[in-house]
TORMAR-611451 format. One record per residue (C-alpha): residue number from 1; residue in one letter; x, y, z. Coordinates in nm, 3 decimals. Example, Ala and Ser with C-alpha at 12.3 -4.5 7.8 and 13.67 -1.06 7.14 Angstrom:
+-----+------+---------+---------+---------+
:  nr : rest :       x :       y :       z :
+-----+------+---------+---------+---------+
:   1 :    A :   1.230 :  -0.450 :   0.780 :
:   2 :    S :   1.367 :  -0.106 :   0.714 :
+-----+------+---------+---------+---------+
! end
This chain:
+-----+------+---------+---------+---------+
:  nr : rest :       x :       y :       z :
+-----+------+---------+---------+---------+
:   1 :    M :  -3.005 :  -2.391 :  -1.163 :
:   2 :    T :  -3.129 :  -2.288 :  -1.505 :
:   3 :    A :  -3.129 :  -1.907 :  -1.504 :
:   4 :    V :  -2.854 :  -1.694 :  -1.661 :
:   5 :    V :  -2.793 :  -1.319 :  -1.637 :
:   6 :    L :  -2.568 :  -1.171 :  -1.905 :
:   7 :    V :  -2.401 :  -0.824 :  -1.829 :
:   8 :    H :  -2.260 :  -0.629 :  -2.111 :
:   9 :    G :  -1.968 :  -0.377 :  -2.087 :
:  10 :    L :  -1.913 :  -0.010 :  -2.152 :
:  11 :    Y :  -2.051 :   0.125 :  -2.480 :
:  12 :    H :  -2.236 :  -0.210 :  -2.546 :
:  13 :    R :  -2.608 :  -0.301 :  -2.542 :
:  14 :    P :  -2.801 :  -0.615 :  -2.444 :
:  15 :    A :  -2.837 :  -0.678 :  -2.822 :
:  16 :    H :  -2.462 :  -0.753 :  -2.839 :
:  17 :    F :  -2.544 :  -1.078 :  -2.644 :
:  18 :    A :  -2.844 :  -1.167 :  -2.872 :
:  19 :    A :  -2.681 :  -1.477 :  -3.027 :
:  20 :    V :  -2.578 :  -1.610 :  -2.681 :
:  21 :    A :  -2.912 :  -1.536 :  -2.525 :
:  22 :    E :  -3.104 :  -1.708 :  -2.813 :
:  23 :    R :  -2.901 :  -2.025 :  -2.795 :
:  24 :    L :  -2.933 :  -2.052 :  -2.424 :
:  25 :    R :  -3.310 :  -1.996 :  -2.437 :
:  26 :    T :  -3.344 :  -2.262 :  -2.699 :
:  27 :    A :  -3.162 :  -2.496 :  -2.472 :
:  28 :    G :  -3.407 :  -2.423 :  -2.196 :
:  29 :    S :  -3.253 :  -2.158 :  -1.987 :
:  30 :    E :  -3.418 :  -1.846 :  -1.857 :
:  31 :    V :  -3.204 :  -1.550 :  -1.978 :
:  32 :    V :  -3.200 :  -1.191 :  -1.867 :
:  33 :    V :  -2.976 :  -0.928 :  -2.022 :
:  34 :    P :  -3.015 :  -0.607 :  -1.828 :
:  35 :    E :  -2.960 :  -0.273 :  -1.979 :
:  36 :    L :  -2.683 :  -0.078 :  -1.815 :
:  37 :    H :  -2.588 :   0.285 :  -1.888 :
:  38 :    R :  -2.759 :   0.400 :  -1.575 :
:  39 :    G :  -2.493 :   0.680 :  -1.519 :
:  40 :    S :  -2.274 :   0.509 :  -1.243 :
:  41 :    L :  -2.137 :   0.173 :  -1.136 :
:  42 :    A :  -2.371 :   0.186 :  -0.839 :
:  43 :    A :  -2.672 :   0.237 :  -1.062 :
:  44 :    D :  -2.566 :  -0.028 :  -1.309 :
:  45 :    T :  -2.517 :  -0.278 :  -1.014 :
:  46 :    A :  -2.855 :  -0.203 :  -0.882 :
:  47 :    A :  -3.018 :  -0.273 :  -1.226 :
:  48 :    V :  -2.847 :  -0.613 :  -1.233 :
:  49 :    Q :  -2.930 :  -0.683 :  -0.869 :
:  50 :    A :  -3.294 :  -0.619 :  -0.951 :
:  51 :    A :  -3.285 :  -0.871 :  -1.232 :
:  52 :    I :  -3.122 :  -1.132 :  -1.002 :
:  53 :    D :  -3.376 :  -1.070 :  -0.732 :
:  54 :    A :  -3.668 :  -1.125 :  -0.975 :
:  55 :    L :  -3.552 :  -1.476 :  -1.059 :
:  56 :    R :  -3.680 :  -1.783 :  -0.870 :
:  57 :    E :  -3.330 :  -1.931 :  -0.815 :
:  58 :    P :  -2.968 :  -1.816 :  -0.796 :
:  59 :    P :  -2.850 :  -1.764 :  -1.161 :
:  60 :    I :  -2.520 :  -1.782 :  -1.329 :
:  61 :    V :  -2.415 :  -1.428 :  -1.377 :
:  62 :    L :  -2.175 :  -1.344 :  -1.651 :
:  63 :    G :  -2.002 :  -1.008 :  -1.682 :
:  64 :    H :  -1.796 :  -0.886 :  -1.982 :
:  65 :    S :  -1.524 :  -0.623 :  -1.946 :
:  66 :    Y :  -1.666 :  -0.337 :  -1.727 :
:  67 :    G :  -1.949 :  -0.577 :  -1.652 :
:  68 :    G :  -1.700 :  -0.759 :  -1.420 :
:  69 :    S :  -1.708 :  -0.462 :  -1.188 :
:  70 :    V :  -2.086 :  -0.470 :  -1.201 :
:  71 :    I :  -2.127 :  -0.845 :  -1.108 :
:  72 :    T :  -1.863 :  -0.812 :  -0.836 :
:  73 :    G :  -2.104 :  -0.596 :  -0.647 :
:  74 :    V :  -2.418 :  -0.820 :  -0.662 :
:  75 :    S :  -2.554 :  -1.077 :  -0.417 :
:  76 :    G :  -2.760 :  -1.389 :  -0.484 :
:  77 :    A :  -2.558 :  -1.524 :  -0.776 :
:  78 :    G :  -2.506 :  -1.905 :  -0.789 :
:  79 :    H :  -2.187 :  -1.864 :  -0.998 :
:  80 :    L :  -1.997 :  -1.571 :  -1.141 :
:  81 :    V :  -1.831 :  -1.576 :  -1.482 :
:  82 :    Y :  -1.584 :  -1.302 :  -1.570 :
:  83 :    L :  -1.538 :  -1.278 :  -1.951 :
:  84 :    A :  -1.231 :  -1.067 :  -2.019 :
:  85 :    A :  -1.354 :  -0.878 :  -1.724 :
:  86 :    F :  -1.241 :  -0.659 :  -1.430 :
:  87 :    V :  -1.232 :  -0.841 :  -1.086 :
:  88 :    P :  -1.195 :  -0.550 :  -0.837 :
:  89 :    D :  -1.090 :  -0.599 :  -0.470 :
:  90 :    A :  -1.157 :  -0.357 :  -0.192 :
:  91 :    G :  -1.096 :   0.003 :  -0.290 :
:  92 :    E :  -1.032 :  -0.092 :  -0.651 :
:  93 :    S :  -1.189 :   0.016 :  -0.986 :
:  94 :    A :  -1.168 :  -0.103 :  -1.337 :
:  95 :    A :  -0.959 :   0.208 :  -1.425 :
:  96 :    G :  -0.738 :   0.154 :  -1.120 :
:  97 :    L :  -0.671 :  -0.201 :  -1.213 :
:  98 :    G :  -0.542 :  -0.096 :  -1.557 :
:  99 :    G :  -0.840 :  -0.007 :  -1.760 :
: 100 :    A :  -0.857 :  -0.003 :  -2.129 :
: 101 :    S :  -0.551 :  -0.073 :  -2.344 :
: 102 :    P :  -0.376 :   0.216 :  -2.523 :
: 103 :    R :  -0.533 :   0.094 :  -2.848 :
: 104 :    L :  -0.884 :   0.100 :  -2.709 :
: 105 :    Q :  -0.820 :   0.448 :  -2.547 :
: 106 :    D :  -0.718 :   0.573 :  -2.882 :
: 107 :    A :  -1.052 :   0.471 :  -3.019 :
: 108 :    I :  -1.247 :   0.684 :  -2.761 :
: 109 :    G :  -1.380 :   1.021 :  -2.876 :
: 110 :    P :  -1.604 :   1.288 :  -2.736 :
: 111 :    G :  -1.976 :   1.236 :  -2.742 :
: 112 :    P :  -2.288 :   1.449 :  -2.662 :
: 113 :    H :  -2.339 :   1.615 :  -2.329 :
: 114 :    G :  -2.002 :   1.511 :  -2.184 :
: 115 :    S :  -2.029 :   1.149 :  -2.280 :
: 116 :    T :  -1.771 :   0.957 :  -2.490 :
: 117 :    I :  -1.811 :   0.735 :  -2.792 :
: 118 :    L :  -1.606 :   0.478 :  -2.970 :
: 119 :    R :  -1.498 :   0.590 :  -3.313 :
: 120 :    P :  -1.644 :   0.329 :  -3.551 :
: 121 :    D :  -1.342 :   0.306 :  -3.771 :
: 122 :    R :  -1.121 :   0.218 :  -3.473 :
: 123 :    A :  -1.362 :   0.027 :  -3.259 :
: 124 :    A :  -1.379 :  -0.282 :  -3.481 :
: 125 :    A :  -1.001 :  -0.319 :  -3.469 :
: 126 :    S :  -0.991 :  -0.310 :  -3.092 :
: 127 :    L :  -1.312 :  -0.501 :  -3.000 :
: 128 :    Y :  -1.400 :  -0.733 :  -3.287 :
: 129 :    H :  -1.080 :  -0.786 :  -3.487 :
: 130 :    D :  -1.121 :  -1.168 :  -3.499 :
: 131 :    C :  -1.497 :  -1.163 :  -3.575 :
: 132 :    P :  -1.641 :  -1.214 :  -3.921 :
: 133 :    A :  -1.671 :  -0.877 :  -4.096 :
: 134 :    P :  -2.054 :  -0.864 :  -4.116 :
: 135 :    L :  -2.086 :  -0.949 :  -3.750 :
: 136 :    A :  -1.819 :  -0.696 :  -3.652 :
: 137 :    A :  -1.999 :  -0.425 :  -3.852 :
: 138 :    R :  -2.326 :  -0.499 :  -3.682 :
: 139 :    A :  -2.163 :  -0.490 :  -3.339 :
: 140 :    V :  -2.008 :  -0.158 :  -3.421 :
: 141 :    D :  -2.340 :  -0.019 :  -3.536 :
: 142 :    L :  -2.493 :  -0.120 :  -3.196 :
: 143 :    L :  -2.238 :   0.063 :  -2.988 :
: 144 :    R :  -2.375 :   0.370 :  -2.798 :
: 145 :    A :  -2.243 :   0.670 :  -2.606 :
: 146 :    Q :  -2.112 :   0.622 :  -2.266 :
: 147 :    A :  -2.152 :   0.840 :  -1.958 :
: 148 :    P :  -1.817 :   0.928 :  -1.795 :
: 149 :    G :  -1.688 :   0.788 :  -1.464 :
: 150 :    C :  -1.836 :   0.438 :  -1.464 :
: 151 :    G :  -1.499 :   0.275 :  -1.501 :
: 152 :    R :  -1.378 :   0.454 :  -1.193 :
: 153 :    G :  -1.663 :   0.317 :  -0.977 :
: 154 :    V :  -1.558 :   0.112 :  -0.680 :
: 155 :    P :  -1.784 :  -0.190 :  -0.580 :
: 156 :    V :  -1.920 :  -0.189 :  -0.231 :
: 157 :    R :  -1.918 :  -0.570 :  -0.200 :
: 158 :    H :  -1.700 :  -0.837 :  -0.360 :
: 159 :    G :  -1.900 :  -1.140 :  -0.454 :
: 160 :    W :  -1.613 :  -1.337 :  -0.592 :
: 161 :    K :  -1.485 :  -1.378 :  -0.231 :
: 162 :    H :  -1.792 :  -1.583 :  -0.139 :
: 163 :    T :  -1.937 :  -1.720 :  -0.465 :
: 164 :    P :  -1.787 :  -1.977 :  -0.700 :
: 165 :    S :  -1.640 :  -1.803 :  -1.006 :
: 166 :    T :  -1.484 :  -1.874 :  -1.344 :
: 167 :    Y :  -1.256 :  -1.633 :  -1.530 :
: 168 :    V :  -1.216 :  -1.656 :  -1.906 :
: 169 :    V :  -0.901 :  -1.501 :  -2.042 :
: 170 :    C :  -0.927 :  -1.387 :  -2.399 :
: 171 :    A :  -0.568 :  -1.439 :  -2.511 :
: 172 :    R :  -0.589 :  -1.232 :  -2.831 :
: 173 :    D :  -0.762 :  -0.940 :  -2.660 :
: 174 :    R :  -0.672 :  -0.585 :  -2.777 :
: 175 :    A :  -0.896 :  -0.406 :  -2.543 :
: 176 :    I :  -0.781 :  -0.541 :  -2.205 :
: 177 :    D :  -0.432 :  -0.676 :  -2.179 :
: 178 :    P :  -0.436 :  -1.057 :  -2.153 :
: 179 :    G :  -0.158 :  -1.035 :  -1.893 :
: 180 :    L :  -0.378 :  -0.818 :  -1.672 :
: 181 :    Q :  -0.656 :  -1.068 :  -1.726 :
: 182 :    R :  -0.442 :  -1.346 :  -1.608 :
: 183 :    R :  -0.351 :  -1.157 :  -1.291 :
: 184 :    M :  -0.716 :  -1.080 :  -1.217 :
: 185 :    A :  -0.813 :  -1.444 :  -1.295 :
: 186 :    S :  -0.603 :  -1.562 :  -0.996 :
: 187 :    R :  -0.888 :  -1.418 :  -0.774 :
: 188 :    C :  -1.132 :  -1.665 :  -0.927 :
: 189 :    T :  -1.211 :  -2.025 :  -0.845 :
: 190 :    D :  -1.148 :  -2.154 :  -1.197 :
: 191 :    V :  -0.971 :  -2.015 :  -1.502 :
: 192 :    R :  -1.018 :  -2.089 :  -1.873 :
: 193 :    E :  -0.828 :  -1.939 :  -2.163 :
: 194 :    W :  -0.966 :  -1.893 :  -2.508 :
: 195 :    W :  -0.777 :  -1.794 :  -2.830 :
: 196 :    T :  -1.024 :  -1.512 :  -2.900 :
: 197 :    G :  -1.029 :  -1.126 :  -2.907 :
: 198 :    H :  -1.222 :  -0.918 :  -2.659 :
: 199 :    S :  -1.579 :  -1.008 :  -2.785 :
: 200 :    P :  -1.635 :  -1.382 :  -2.835 :
: 201 :    F :  -2.013 :  -1.320 :  -2.785 :
: 202 :    V :  -1.999 :  -1.167 :  -3.132 :
: 203 :    G :  -1.762 :  -1.405 :  -3.317 :
: 204 :    R :  -1.778 :  -1.728 :  -3.115 :
: 205 :    P :  -2.111 :  -1.735 :  -2.925 :
: 206 :    D :  -2.103 :  -2.110 :  -2.900 :
: 207 :    L :  -1.794 :  -2.093 :  -2.680 :
: 208 :    I :  -2.001 :  -1.898 :  -2.417 :
: 209 :    V :  -2.302 :  -2.119 :  -2.452 :
: 210 :    D :  -2.105 :  -2.433 :  -2.406 :
: 211 :    L :  -1.930 :  -2.290 :  -2.096 :
: 212 :    V :  -2.260 :  -2.172 :  -1.939 :
: 213 :    R :  -2.433 :  -2.498 :  -2.010 :
: 214 :    E :  -2.139 :  -2.682 :  -1.851 :
: 215 :    L :  -2.165 :  -2.475 :  -1.536 :
: 216 :    L :  -2.536 :  -2.510 :  -1.531 :
: 217 :    A :  -2.510 :  -2.890 :  -1.545 :
: 218 :    A :  -2.238 :  -2.886 :  -1.278 :
: 219 :    N :  -2.439 :  -2.680 :  -1.044 :
: 220 :    T :  -2.752 :  -2.887 :  -1.107 :
: 221 :    S :  -2.572 :  -3.216 :  -1.032 :
: 222 :    R :  -2.426 :  -3.071 :  -0.706 :
: 223 :    G :  -2.776 :  -2.954 :  -0.603 :
+-----+------+---------+---------+---------+
! end
């Protein structure tokens, strides 16, 4: 197993994972970072499923935040990684599990055509508070408007019930309560806890790279 699929969360873009993707590619992995924002959880899941289906082998699939709802619904993954992410069970959505923290909700404002945006002056404090200022500023600049309703989407299938999974709790998270993360982590095969905020792919990409390479090596040795 050498392939990796990285799945971003709401308001984010594939470019937010650029540092992680570059390091993994340099180490020899095939890395795909699908663009979400397809208008619904079902459409976002279909986009990630298409990326998985195009690979020659079952990949490690990592989902961040809302991306956890997306990767829950896919098939064909070799290992699922939930990074400060939602792990819905039958009939559950990200919003129903607890959704965004009050602090992150306060950062959400109206966008064009019924969409919502994250207010730049508040987004950094919620999402990137532990990241170096230049990296946090670039991450804020990359944020985009989000169509309504995706966080209320309910996955049709629940891959974590059949596929090995690792949950990473971000203990300094201001966007998704760490206590909620720990409760959702109990559904996964393995749990790690990092002393980071919500977005270690911005401030601590090497943590993610090291974890993914560890999982790749473990899956290769078992194969």
